[in-house]
N, C-alpha and C positions, 0 to 999 in steps of 0.2 A: 556546490548545488547541482542537481540535475534536471533536465527536462525530460518527461516522459511522453513519448508520442505513440498513439495506436497507429502503426504503418498501414494497416489494411484499411482504415477509414481517414486517414490523415487528421487525426484529433489529438490535441494536445490533453493529456490525461491529467499531468501535473507540471506546472512551470517552475516551481520553486521547491524541489524535494530534497529533503535531507536523507541521509544514509546512516543507518546503525547498524555497524559490523563488528564493533569492539563488545567485549563481554558485557560491560554496564550499560552501554547504549542499547545493546539487544535486550537486555533484562529489564531495563527501565520503560524503553518504548515511550509511549504518551501518557503511562500512568501519572497520577497526580497533577497533570497538567489542566490548565483552565480552558486550553484550546490551543490550535495550531497558530502561532504568532510568528511572523515573518517566515512563514513556508507554508506550502498547501499540501504537502505530502510527505510520508515517512517509509522509506524503504527498509525493511528489517531482512538482512541477508542470512542465509542458511536457517531458514525458518520454513516449518510447514504447518504449524497451528498458532493460533493467537488467542488472547483473552482480552477483554475489556474490564476487567477488576481495576478498581481504583480509578477509574475514569468517570468523567462528568458529562460526556457528550457522545452521541451516536458516531459511528463512523462506516464509511464504505471499504471493504477489504478486498484485494485482488491478489489471488496466488498465482505464481507464474514459475514456469521452470527455468532450467539452466539456459535454453535458448530464448527466454524471454516470451514464450507463448504462454497466453492465459489459460489456466485449467480450471480456476473456481473464482466466482465472485459473490460476494456477501454484500448485499446493499442495506444501509440502515441498521448495522449491529449495535444493539442497545448497550449500555454499561452493564457490567456484571454477568456477561455471557462468554462461553467459551467455543471456540471453533472445534470441528473434529479435525484428525489428522489428514492432511492430504499429501500421500507419500511421494507423488510425483512433483510436487512443489518445492523448488530451491530457495525463493524468495517471496515476501509478501510486501505490498504497496497498501499503505493505510492512508485514508482520504477523509476530510470532513464529509459526514453524510450528506448525500445530495449533490455533491460537485462531480459525481461519477456520471458521464455522459450515459443515458439509456441506449445510445447505439453500440457500446463497447460490449462484447459477447466472449464467452469462452470459446478458445481457438485463435483469437484474434493475436496478432504479433506486435509485441511491444519494442520501442527503440529507446535507450538511455542515452541522452547526450549530455556531455558536461558543458556546463554554462561558463563561457569565457568572458570574465567582465574585466 
């Protein structure tokens, strides 16, 4: 699990983040889930567009580049929607809608830290 911190604001964005970097994990993502249980965020690596088809809840979506700088934020994305392509994005962070602090903005720098338990 990872902890995601907004370095510019010293805000924890996600404290218990899963990573989807394999073929199946990236393909399935949060589809068919009833919610995020035992985690509060999902990073999809090597991704620049997402959809919420087959999802039952809204999510906040954060696109960021290779240097972990935020390039696009979509708040309260409803089920059965598709984002556009964000070609500068390398990864996407999906969070339960409403969990993303309003003080996080495009251009902010993220830090990803491994949780050592």
